N, C-alpha and C positions, 0 to 999 in steps of 0.2 A: 504493499502500500501504499503511495506517494502522499509526500505535504501536500498538496496541492488538491488533490482529492477528501480528504481529511478535511484542509480548509472548507472544502465545498460542502460537506459532510456537518460540520460544526456549525456552519454559520446559515445553513438551513432549518437547523436544528434548534439551534440560540435562543430562538424568537418560542416562548414557552407556547404560545395557542398552539404554534403547529404541532408540537408535541403532543399538546394535550389531543389536538385530533386527531393526529393516529391514533393514539391510544382510543381514544372512543369510538372510531371507525375500527378499530380490533374490536371489542367489546362489541360494538351493537351491530355492525356490518352493515351495509349500505343507506347514507343517508346523504338527504337531498342540500347542497347550498344553502336554501333557508334555513331546512332543518337546524344545521350545523351552526348557523349565525345566531337562530335564538337558542341554542343550548348555552355558548358562548358570551353571548350578548353581546355582540359586536355587530358589524355592522354588515350587509350583505356585499358589500364589495371588498371592504378589506379581509372578508373569509374567503371569498371569490380566490382576492390575491392570493390568501396561503396554499389553498386547493392547488391552482396553476401550478407553484412554483413546486412544490412535494409531487404533482403528476410528474413536470417534465424531468425529475429527478429519478421517476418510476417508482416512488418510491405507495404512489397511488393507481389507481385503476380509474377511469369515468364512463361513463357512457350516459347518451341523452337518450329519455322516452316518456314520452308522451309531457314535450315542454316543460324537461327537469331534465337537470344533470343529475346522478348518482355519482355518488365517488367513494371508492371502499379498499382497504390495504391491498396492495398489492401482491400475491404469494409468493412471487416470485421476484420479492424484495430484494435488492442490493444489498452482501453480505455486510458490507461497509456500515451502510444505514444502520440496517438490521440490528449489528453488535451494538451501534453506538444507542438505538433507542433501546435497547434490552437496559444499557445500564443506566441511562436517565432514566428511566421508567421504573428502577429499583428503587431508590432514593427513595 
């Protein structure tokens, strides 16, 4: 694992909302942007930005359905992200 990649991993997960979103999706399964925003009491725009970043890093999967986008944790989560998330959520 190179330093640049770990920098990407930690910069993505330094925001506590992103880490909590991953945890919530791990526990609850597929959810829409609006459902996630409501649970965290943050704007849909901010939530969407977090989700897009995590999706672009292959942490989440997404699929549009019935006018909504559903997000869920990628079962083939990159190993570096899985390791960092597991460590962070243990504390």
